[in-house]
GUKOL-357032 format. One record per residue (C-alpha): residue in one letter; x, y, z. Coordinates in steps of 0.25 Angstrom, whole numbers, plus 5000, padded with zeros to 4 digits. Layout:
AXYZ ...
This chain:
M502146085041 L503446175043 L504446095039 K503646045025 T503246195022 F504446265025 G505446135021 W505746185009 S506246325012 F506846275026 A507846175015 I508046305006 T508446405017 A509646305023 L510146275009 G509946435005 L510846455016 V511646375016 A512046405004 A512146545006 A513146505016 F513946435008 Y513746544996 G514246665004 G514246645020 W513346665032 T513546825024 A512546755013 F511646645023 G511346785031 I510946855017 V510246735010 A509346725025 I509046875025 L508446845010 A507746745014 V506946815025 L506946945017 E506046845005 I505146775015 S504746925024 L504446985011 S503646865005 F502646825018 D501746895011 N501746844999 A501846705004 V500546755011 V500046785000 N500546664992 A499646565002 G498446645003 I498446604986 L499046484985 K498146394997 K497046414986 M497846354974 S497746194972 P498846114978 F499446124963 W499646254961 Q500146274975 K500946154970 I501546254959 F501746384968 L502546314978 T503246234966 V503446334955 G503146444962 V504446424969 L505446394958 I504546534953 A504946624966 V506346544971 F507146554957 G506146634949 M506146744957 R507246744967 L508346684958 V508046724943 F507446874946 P508646904954 V509546884944 V508546954932 I508747074942 V510147074944 A510047044927 I509447124923 S509947274934 A511447224930 K511247214915 M511647074914 G510946934911 P510646854921 I511546734920 E512346844920 A511846904933 V511946754937 D513546734935 L513846844941 A513246814953 L513646674954 N515146704948 N515446874951 K514746924962 D515547044964 R515047064950 Y513547014951 Q513747104965 Q514147214957 L513047234948 V511847194957 T512347314966 D512447404954 A511047364952 H510747344964 P509847514962 A509147464950 I508847334960 A508447384972 A507547504963 F506747414958 G506747294969 G506347424979 M505047474970 F504647354967 L504647314984 L504147464988 M502747434979 I502547304984 F502947374998 L501747484993 D500647434988 F500647335004 I500747475011 F499847555004 E498647435001 D497647445012 R497647345021 D496647265032 I497747235040 Q499047345043 W500147305050 L500647445051 R499347535051 W500047675053 I500847655039 E499847555033 R498547625033 P499147755028 L499647705018 A498447615014 K497547735013 L498647805005 G498647694995 K497347704992 V498147804980 D498247734967 M499647694964 L500147764975 S501247634978 V501847664965 C502047814966 I502647804979 A503747704973 L503847794961 I504447894973 V504947794980 L505747774966 L506047904962 V506647954976 T507547824976 S507847884961 F508448004965 T509147974978 F509447844983 A509647824966 T510647944963 H511747874971 A511447714971 H512347624976 Q513247524967 H514347434969 G515547474978 G514847584984 A514747694971 H513447774968 V512847804953 D511347864951 K510547754948 A509347834948 Q508747774935 T509247644937 V508247644950 L507047744943 I507247634931 A507147524940 G506047534951 I505147584940 A505347434934 G505347384948 L503947434950 I503547394937 T503847254941 Y503047274954 M501647334944 V501947204934 V502147114946 G500847184953 G500147194940 L500047014938 S499847004951 G498747074952 Y498347004938 F498446854945 E497846904958 D496546944950 K496446824942 L496546754955 E495346844961 E494446804950 E494846664951 E494446674966 E493146744964 R492646624957 E493046534965 H492146624975 E491046614964 A491046444962 E491246454977 E489846524980 E489346434969 A489746324975 A488846364988 R487646394981 S487646264973 G487846184985 K489046144979 Q490246104987 R491546174985 S493046164988 A494046264993 V494546344983 V495846294978 L496046344964 A496846284953 G497146294938 Q497046434931 A496846504946 A497946434950 F498746464940 F498346624940 M498446604957 F499846554955 L500346644946 Y499946754952 L500846674967 E502146704957 V501746844952 L501346884968 D502746774972 A503446864962 S503046974968 F503546954979 S505046884976 F505247024971 D505247074985 G506546984988 V507346984976 I507447114975 G507547124991 A508847024991 F509347124981 A509547224995 I510047115002 T510947044992 N511347044978 D512046904979 I510946814970 V511246694977 L510846744989 M509746804984 A509146684977 L509746594989 G508746695001 L507646734990 G507646564986 I507246525003 G506546665005 A505646604992 M505346464997 Y504946525011 V504046615004 R503446494996 S503546405009 L502646495019 T501546505006 V501646355009 Y501446365023 L500346475022 V499546385013 R499646275024 Q499546365036 G498746495033 T499546555046 L500546675040 D498946745036 D499146775052 Y500146885053 V499646985043 Y500747095044 L501747005037 E501347065025 H501447195029 G502747145036 A503347105022 H502847225014 Y503547315022 A504847235022 I504647265006 G504447395008 A505747415014 L506447335005 A506047414995 V506547545001 I507847455006 L507947424991 M507747584988 V508947634999 T509947534993 I509947574979 Q510947674987 Y511247625001 E511747485005 I510847425015 N511247305022 E510647195016 V510247135030 I509647255035 T508847235022 G508447095025 L508147125039 V507047255037 G506347135030 V506347035040 V506147135052 L504747205045 I504247045043 A504546995058 W503947125065 S502647095054 F502546975059 W502547005074 S501247085072 S500746995065 V501046915077 R500447025087 R499247055080 N498746885079 R499146885094 A498147015096 L497046935088 A497346805096 A497246875109 A495846945103 G495146805100 G495546805085 E494446915083 S495247035075 G493847085070 S494147195058 D495247225054 E495547345061 K495547255075 A496247145069 E497747235068 I498547255082 P499847375081 S500747335076 G501747355084 V502147495077 
């Protein structure tokens, strides 16, 4: 079962790591491995959400998501999107950006380094909004309760996450951005650039969130109609099989999944710039990670076991928040790429271990969780 589900991911991993080693030696090998782990760690909750929706779809639409969806995720968001970011930031055509990345790495490195303040501001704001919207939401299951409880109460204030994000952007623009790091170790004033790029990141998040919300509403409407049909069938005594959506409903679900997947792919793509500016290594690492996310989605659909590890979603979002802060700081200061990658790994591992401890405690109690309040155990903090 494991080999059948993750076989392609294992093969792509081997090919990708070998290609990285030939391309840039053991340093490139390590960077690609870190990027892959970062992409996977930031996409655990994405895989869980995907699996919860995908299991309701017909086999045809499941296959569409796992084939066409892979092409969009790997080649669209992990290959094309980074080129677009570099092209826009450096004010050049995408073909020229790719040519520089492959044939003139020094010049490409200089352009990307000089464009880094704008990239970091755009990505930092997008990631910060994901984290803030998560941490301000009132959830039945909480991991670091001493943090999440008071923040959930504050989250009842409308647009609080947007206000905080804008405050962070303003502070960054007039602190780190005034001495932005540039190629060769120079520092220049990039306050205006950072401010504009940060606002663009905020707008992008709100647009993506709006589209996701639109498709989610469509999904909820269809589920409500299906529920009514089930009740009608029960009253009339007719047999009705489990709901497996197809046609228009499945199409809307597919669009919703792609918008959702695209929004999560921003995490890895933008975060990759904090680790490496090499588009080849970026594509290899993120491509490997994207394959594992798809395989994990299939595994969850077939097994449905990862939902028991309830703190993984929290750990992933804390990793997103940490990465947002790191990106903002790197506008002025250089941070070792290994530290950047390991922050997410540590948070995910910590949340996984907390989930295991919770499950063991519930099992020791006979699996009776009672209320949500009783179901929680100390997270070790």
